[in-house]
N, C-alpha and C positions, 0 to 999 in steps of 0.2 A: 214203874218199874218195864212194863209192855213198851210204851213211847220211851226210855231210853235206849231199849236195846234195839229197837228199830229204827232209831234216828243215829247208834252208832254204826251196824249194820248199813246205811244209805251213805254214810260217812266213807267208812272204808272201801267200796265197792265203787263210790265215785273218784272217789282218790286214785284206785285202781286205772278206772276212764279214761281220768283229767290227765295222769301223768302218760299214758300210754299216748295217748291222742297227741298230747303237747308235743312229744320226743317226735313220734313217727311225723308229726306237720313240719318238727322245725327241718329234718332232712329235706321233707318235700318241697320245701322251699326254699332251702338253700340259706338257710339263716342259722345261729347261734343258738343252741336250747337256752343260753343265759337271758337273750331279748324274747324269745318265749315265756323264759318266767316271769321278766319284768313287767310284761304286757299281758299276754292274753290269760297267763295262769292267776300273776297278783290281781288283776281285776276283775277277773271272774270267782279266783276264791275272798276276795273282798266283797262281793255282792250281798252277803248277810249284814256285814256294817253298815254298808250305806240304805240297805232296806232299812234294818232298824232305827238307824239314826235320823233320816229321813221322816220314818211314819212319828218317831217320839217328837221330833221338832215339831211334826205339825199336829200331833196333840198337845203341846203344849208343854212336855217332859222333855226341858231342855237338859236338865241334871244326867238323864239318862242318852242324851244324842252326845253332848260333850264329854260324859263318862267311858260311853262305850269306843270312840275313837282314842283318846285318849291311854286306855286299861289296855286295847287292841296292842296298841302298839309298842308298849309296853310287853306286854304276852309273844307278842312277835319275836321280840330281839331276846329276850334274858331267855324265854321258855324254847319256843319253836327250834331259833337259832340254835340254842345250849342244848336242846336234847338231839338234832339231828347232829350236831358234830358228836354226840357220844357214841352216836350210832355209826358214823363213819364220819374220819376228820375230813374238812371239808378245805377244798382248794380255793381260795377266795380270788376271783378272775378281776386282773387288773383294772378295767371298767367299773368293776363297784366300790373298789377303792379311789379310784380318780374321778369320777363323778357319781354314782347311783347315794356313795354314802354322804358326800357333801351335800347333795341335793336333799337329800333325807333331814340331814340337820338342819340347811335351811329353812326347809318346809317348817320343822317342827319351832325352830325359832320363829319363824314370821305367825305361826300361831299361838304363840307366847306373847308376841306383841300386839297381835289383835286382840287376843282375851282381856290384856292387861289394865282396859279399862272397865271390865266386866262386862263384856259383851261384844259380838259380831254381828255387825250387820249385812244387811242385803249387797250393796256396794260391795264391802270385802268379802261376803262368798262369790262374788260373780270374778273379783281379783282371784280369788283359792282355783274357781274350775276354768276359768282362762289358762293359767297355770297349767292345770293337769294336761291342757288340751294341748298346750307348746309341749310339754314336757313326753309327752306320748307323741307326738308329729317328730322329735328329735331324735326320739329309740327310735323309731321307724325308719327316721330318715338314714342313721346311721347301720340298721341293719340291712338298708341297701346296697350298701359296699362292700359286701361280701365278696369273696375275691373269686377269681372264675374255678380254681379247685373247688371250691366248697359247693358252688354250684354247679357243679361237673357229679362230684360225691352225691351231691341229691337229687338229682338226675337218675345215675343209678342207683341209689337205695330205694325210690319211687318206681324203680320198673321190676319191680319182682311181681309175683302171683299172690302173695298173700292179701286175704280179703282185706286189711285194714292200709292197704300200699295208695289206694285214691284218695284224693281230698275231699270229697264228700265225706268217706267213710272216717275219716280222719274229726273233720267236723263234726259229725254225730258224734263221735267219743267224747269229743270234749263239751257238748252241747249237754250230753246224760250224764256226763261225771259232774257238772257244774247244776245241775238240776237236783242228784241224789246229794250233794254238798248242801246246797242251801236247805233242804225238804230235811235233809236229815238235822243240819244246827237249827234250822226252827222247831222242832220235835223236841230238842235238849233245850233252847232257850226257853221255850214254854213251859214247860215241867219246873224250870228252876227258877225263874221269877216268880211262876203262882206260890212256889215252897215259901221264899225268900220274901214275898209280901205277907204269909199266911204268918211268916216270925216276926213281921211287923220293920223290917230291915227297911231303910231310906232307898229313895230313886236313885240317890246318887254312889253308894255304895253299892248296890245291884250295878248299876252301869260302868262301874270303874271294877267290877268284879264278873260276877253271875254272865252279866251279857255281854261284856267283853271276850271272855271266855269263851265264852258258847259261841259266839257270832265268829271268831278267831279257830273254830275248831277244825275249820274248812284248808287252812293254812297247816295247822297242825297234821292233820292227815296226808296232805298233798306232800308236803316238805318231807316228811319220814319217810312215805315211800319214795318219794325219788332218792332221798339219800340212799334208801335199801337197795334202790336199782342203780345206781350208781351215777344218777344222774342230779350231780352236784351243783351245777349249774341252775337248774332250775330248782333246786331247796332251797338256793341263795338267793335268786333270784326273785322267789314268789315272798319271801319273809320281807324282803329290802324295798319290792317294787308295791306290796301289799300297803307299807306304812307311806308310802308315800301318795298313793292313791286315797287312802285311810283320811289325812292330813288335808288333801289339798278338794277333793271332789267331797 
């Protein structure tokens, strides 16, 4: 019980620091919060999924690895976006509709095609990793096409005397928030998996439910807090970008 409470507290504090750091960094760099949500925030909050899936695959627990990815993606769309929209109606950026949703759908179909023969080999894994690098490069390239007005606004916003006005402080907020999110989710997942094993639940079911939900808690905390703060692009970008990262990485 104490481990659960400590994990929950770490998730809440980590989400607070991450959203604050991400929104400030977007202003400082003159890029949109959507781009930050799709890259830095999405990749950071997906770190638990990556760690759990890699560790599970290395240990030969393939069902947990694949179940974690698929379950997390369903949880991201159905629960995280659903709950965020219940809290604050979400305005969906045109880029999400034109680019990110098709990319996410294409990645899901690609995973289905690769897994249709009952396995995913090293060559296919290499192809997926290459695609996430290409996608990240594309998003970064697009982010550099910000208008001069956006850059000027960012410089003005970053010129204040607040302690977190510098890039260093914002990066520190991001790193601290990510660290707390990973630690908190790890505590919760560890307790949940041990309990499920005690009840005799299969590894696939554990991966599809407890592990996928537990490793998605950083996305839950970040998207909900971002929605409450009015950072709707970060909330949506986090959920969609996390799905893309989960599949391709």
